[in-house]
N, C-alpha and C positions, 0 to 999 in steps of 0.2 A: 528317507528324505527325498522329496521329488526334485527332479531336474528337468528342464525343458530344453530340448535341442532347437537349434536355429532352423532346422528343416521343418519342424512342426509349426514354427511361427510363419515361415514362408508359405507353407501349405494352407495355413488358415486364411490369411489375407495380407495385402500390403496396404498400410495406412497412408492416406494422402498427407503430404507434408512431413513424412517420416521415412527413414531408410532402414531396410532390414539387411544387415550385413554382418560382418564379423564382430561388430560392436553392439549387436542387439538392436533394440528399438531406440532410435535416437531422434531428437527433435531439432529442427533447423531454425526455429524462431527463438528469440532471446527471452529468457525468463526475467521476472522482476529482480531476482538476485543478480543476474548478469548485468542488468541495467544499473543497479545500485553499485556494482563493482566498477563499472565504467565511470559513473559519476564520482565515486571516491578517487579513482585514478586521476580524473580531470582536476579535482580539487588539490590533490597532492602535487600535480605538475605545477599548478598555479602557486602553491605554497613554496615549492623549490625555487621558482623564478623570483618570488618575493624575497626568499632567503638569499638568493644570489645578489639581488640589488642591494640589500643591506650589507652583505659580505663585502661587496666592492666598495661601498661607502666607508665601512669601518676598517677594512683591510688595507685600503690604499690612501686613507686620509693623511697619514703621517708622511707620505711621500709627495704629497701635493705641494707644489711651489705656489705662493700667492699669485693669483692671476691666471693659473693653469686650470682648465676644466677637467672634470673627472673623465669625460669622454676622450679627451686628448691623451690623458695618462694611460687609459686602458689600451688605446690603439697603439701606443708607443711600446708596449710590453711585448706582445706576441701577435702575429697575424690573426685577424678576427676569425678566419675560418678554422684555425687550429683551436682557438678558445671555444668556438661553438662545438667542435668535435668532442672536446673534453666534457662540455656540458651535456651533450647528447649521451655520451657514455655513462655519466653519472645518473642521468634520468633513467636510462634503460636498465642499468644495473639495479637501481633502487626499486623500480617497479617490479622487476623480475624477482628479486629477492623477497620483497614484501608479498608478492603473489605466492611464492614458494612457501612462505611461512603462514599462508592462509589469512592474511590481513585484509584481503578483498573478498573473502567468503563469509561464512556465518561466524564472524568473529565473536559474537556474543556467547558462543559455546565455550570460549576460553574465559578464564578468570581475568579480572582487570589487571592484576599483577603480571600474569602470563602474557597478556596482550601487550602490555607496556614493554616487557622484556623483548618480545619479538620485534616491536617497533624500533627500539634502540639498536638491537642487533642488526636489523635490516639497514639502518642508516650507517652504522659503523662498517658493515661489510661493503656497502657501496662506496663509502669513503676510502677504504683500503684499496679497492679496485681502481679508484680514481688516482690515488697516490702512486700505485704501481704503474699505471699507464703513463703518468707524468715522468716517473723515473726512467721507464723503458724508452720513452721518446726524448729523453734528455731535455725536458722542458725547464731549463734553468731560469728562464725569465718569468715563469708563472709564480705569482706571489704566494708564498706558503701561508701568509696571514689570511689571504682571501680564501684559500682552500680550507683552512682551519675554521674560519668563521662560517663558511658554507656548510660544512659538515655539522658543526655545532648548532647553528640555527635551524637546519633541516631536521635534526634530531628533536629539537624542542617543538618544532611545528608538528612533526609526526606524532609525538606523544600527546600533544594537546588535541590534535584533530581526532585521534582515536578515542580519547575521553569524550569529545563532543559527539561523535557518531554513536557511541555507546549510550551516553546519557540521553540523547534525543530518542533513540530506539526504546529505551526503558520507559521514558515518559509517555510515549505513544502506546506502548504495551499496557501500561497502567490504566490508560483511558480506553482500552479495548480497541485501539486502532492498529491496523497492519498485522493483527494476529491471525493465525491460521486455525480454523476449526478442524479438529482431528477425530477420525474414527479409527479404532484399532480392530483389525480383522483377526479374531482369535480370542480364546478365553483361557489360554494356557498360563503356565508360570512365567514364560517369556512375555506374554501379553501384560500381565499385572506388573512386571518389572518395568516395562516400557511406560505403562500408565503412571507409576510412581515417579519415573524420571520426568515426565511431562508436567505433572501437577506440582512437583517439588522444585521446579526450576522455571520461574516465571519469565526469566530473561530469554528463554528459548522462543518466545513469541507464539506459543501454541496454547489452544484452549481445548481440553479434552471434552468430547461430547458423549462417548460411550463405546462399548464393545459390540462386535458383530460375531455371531456364531458362524463358524466356517462349516461347510458341508463335509460329511465324512469324518468328522472328528471323533475319535474313539476315547481319548483320555478324559478324565473327569474335569469339568470346568473349574478354574481357579478364581475367575473374576466374580465379584459380588453380583448376585442375580439382579439387583436393582439398577446396575449400571449396564446391563446387557439390553440394548435397544431392540434387537430383533435378529433375524437370520439373514444370510447372504441373499436370499431371494427378495428381501425387502430393501436392498441397498439403494436402489434408485429412489424410492420414496423417502428413505431416511436421509439421503444426501440432500435432496431438495428441502426437506423439512428443517434440517439443522444447519443449512448453508455450509456444507462441508467443503474444505479446501484440500485436505490431505487424507489419504487412507494409508495406513501402515499395516503391512502383512507381517504377522509375527508367528504364523503357523504354516506348516507345509500343507499344500492342497494339490488337487489335480491340475494337469495342464489345461484342460478345458475351462476350469474355474478362473485361472489367471488370465487366459486369453479373453474370456467374457468380461472380466474386470477391466482389462486394458481398453476393450471396446467401449465399455460404459464410461470410463474415465475420459476417453477421447470425446465422447458425446457431451458429457456434462462439464468438461473442463476442469477436472480435478487432478491432483498430483498423487501418484502411487509410489510409495516407498516400501522397501523390503529389507529385512535384516540379511546381510550377506551370508551365503551358504545355502539358502533355500532354492534359489532360482539362478544359479550361476550361468546357465545356458543363455539367459536373456541379458546378462550384464557382465560379460567376461572382461570388458575394458572400461566399464563405467567407473567414474571416480567415487571414492568412498567419502561420505560426509558424516558428521557426528551430531546426533541428537542427544545432547547431554553426554553421557558416557557410552551410549550405544552407537556403533557404526551402522549406517543405513546407505542403501543404494537406490537411486530412482530408476524405475522401469517405465514411467510415463511422466513427462513434464506438462504442466498446464501452460497454455498460451495466455499470458496476462496483459498483453499489449502495454508493456511497461512504459515505453517512451511516450505513447499517446496519453496514458493516464497521468504521467508526470507533467506533460504539457497542459493537460486539463486542470490539474491541481495548481500549477503555476499561474495559469490564466485566471483561475478563480481568485487567487490571492491578490493578484495585480489589479484586476477589474473591481473586486470588492473594495479594495483600499481606495482606489480612485473615486468610485461612486460615493463612498462614505465621506471622503474629503470634500467633494463637490457639493454634496447634499447636506453637509453638517448644519448649515443655518436652517434648512427646511426641517431636518430632524428635530432640532431644538424647538422650532415653532410648533410642530405637531405635538411634541411632548407637552408643551405648555397648554395647547388647546385641549388635549385629552384630560389633562389634570384639572382644568377649570370647568370643563363641560359637565362632568358628573363625578360622583364620589367613587373612589377606588384608585388603584395604582395606575401608573402610566403604561406599564407593560403587562401583557398577559403571557404567562409562562405555561406552556402545555407540554406534558410528557408525551413525546412522540417516539415512534419506532423508526430507527435508522437502518443503515446498512447491516446486513446479517442479523437483524432482529435486536439490535442494541438500543436501549433507551437513551434519549438525550433531551434536555430542556429546549424546546423550540420557542423562540421569542417572537412576539408580535406587539404592535401598539394595541391597547385595549379598545375594542369597538363596541362592546356590550356593557350592560349594567353589571354591577359587582356580583349579583346573585344569579347570573345567567344559567349556570349549570343546574341550579335547583329548579329553574323554570322550564328546562328543556323537556322533562317528562310530560308536563302538561300540554306541550305543543307537539308531541310525537305524532298525533293523528293528522297534523297539517304538513307533514314532511313532503316535499315536492321531488325528492330523489327516490330512485328505486334501489333496492338492495340494502346495503349496510350504511350508506352515506346519509347524512342529515343536512338539509338545506331548505329554507323557505324564503320566498321573495320579500314579503313584508314582515320580517321577524320583529316582533315588538321589543325584543331585548336589545336591539341595536340602538346606540345613542345617536344624537344629531351629528356630532363630529364623526362618529363611526361610519355613518352612511357615506359621507364624503370620502373617507379614507378607503372604504371598500370599493367605491365606484372607480377610483383611480389606482387601486391595489397598493396604496401607500402604507397600509397596515402591515405589509410583509417586509418593509425595509429593515427592521431590526434583525431579521434573519441573516443579514450580511455579517453580523457577529458570529452566527453559527457557521457561516462559510469560512471565516477566518480561523475559527477553532477547529476546522476539519471535520465537523459533524454533518455539514451539508455542502452541496455544490450549487453553483448558480443555476445549472440546468439538470433536471432529473425528475423522477416521479415524486409527487408530493408526499411528505412523511405522514403515514397514517397514525391514528390513535390505536392504543392497545385493544380497545373494545372492537375496533374494525378488524384488526389482525386475527382476533379470536374466531371470527366468522369466515376467514379466508378458506378457500379450497386450495388444493395442493398447487395448482398452476399459478395461483395468485402470488405465491411466495417468490416467484421469479422477480417481481418488481422490487423486492428487498435485497436483491443481489448487487445493486449499485447504490451509490450515494444518493440520498434524496436531494431534491432540488428546490430552489426558490421559485422557479418556473419550470414548465415542461411542455410536452407535446399536447397534452390534454388542455392546458390553459390557453393555448393559442389556436386550437382547432375545434374543440367541443366543450367550451367552458359552460355553456348554458344547456348542454345535453344532460337530461336527468338520469340517463342509463348508467348504472354501475358497470355493466358489461362493456360499454363503449369506453368508459373511463379506464378500466383495466386493460382493454385491448390496445389502447394508444400507449399506455405505459409499457406494456410488453413489447410493442413494436419499437419503442425507443431503446429498450434494453437489447433487443436483437440487432438493431441497425445503428447503434451508437457510433458517432464519429465527431471529430472536432468541427467539421463543416456543418453537421446537423445542429450542434450546440449553437453555432454562430447564427444560423437561420432562425432558431427558436428565440434567441435573444433579440434579434431584429424584430420579429413578429411580436414579441412581448412588449417592446417599446411602442409599437403601433397600438396595441391593445390598451396600454396605460394612457397614452395621449388621447385616445378616443373615449376613454372612460367607460369601457364596456365591462368592467368588473362587477362583482355581485356585492 
């Protein structure tokens, strides 16, 4: 079994943004899991404060004299700074104990019953510490009823919140959202056991893509040949092709192989996990996580810009909701105009390819005749776009209302529903058809690494440019240079394009 010394890592290279020390290769930026943990902690703090407010109302209500305010009764019991100290102790104790029990980590690796047990145990432990502190400080004026209500209500909140987080994650996993595409490096018995663990536990949020043969493997492969995607030398290509998020090493290999893998992971932004025991020299102090029943250790974390992506998603939901409310009368008028202008449904539903190659139904107001797809083949020779796109200026399939809708890009408005469903963003590369993706070259797949958008860089800079290469280049530039500020500028430019009526 191979081990890698820290000296060999230091001789190889020092990675920017990482530190090579007695802890191995460690990352300084927060992961999405770290951000989710902070978000859960913030919600728990809010829940404890709400529980405290209810506890004060229920616990002190019987002591209230008619005409006396609750605020006056609270201040008459114990100095306010002492009460705040007890609250801070309870908060810190609960968060620390819950973190110790793994309730802010990958809690979906636990069963629901086990998670609920840990939640109740955390609340009761923090409650006992609070009671012990009150006893040690001789806090005779602290209402025991308030303390009991606080502990009880917090326990109820903790249990309900854990069920909510779990149910929310399950529903997103079922829709293919927030899941991680996984490659397993190795074809041994351990590799197939890890594979069975992933495919047999959907709540882990992993999608198995295939096995990779490791160099220098002498043992007979145990994985099914049809699931082996290729060799280690093809890893860069396969990672791009299958939108890989995680690579799990389940076999021992050479030092040079692991170091080249870490280099590749850093370049492509993927996570590298390993079963403990293979490469302890890289992970002597790294925390052990569980992938189902298997312990794993990370030797490279991906930089997911978790806070920025959370803000992007939050702004998408808020802005899409506001736009839909403000434009609801216009949406109704457009739907009526489409319905009475020509035969067919109001909406046109197209199967598009979204983030990481997932299909989703993309909504539009119908702007063409009902049999438009059947007429497309006869018009192929009049295509004004280059490459795999199809567009013609005077398309005879477009209806009278459809021309107006396209001129002002109003046909795209129903995609606000796709934004609210989490299938699209307000800004991003336009979602392609499956027939277009089939003709992609490898570098084109990069535009599918982010959420498709209702508008994007190409729409505001080169909408009339017929070049497919220009179209892809602008999308890739967006992927490489994405920021919230860039999204804001694109939205402003989109508004200008819509008001000028320069759509197609």
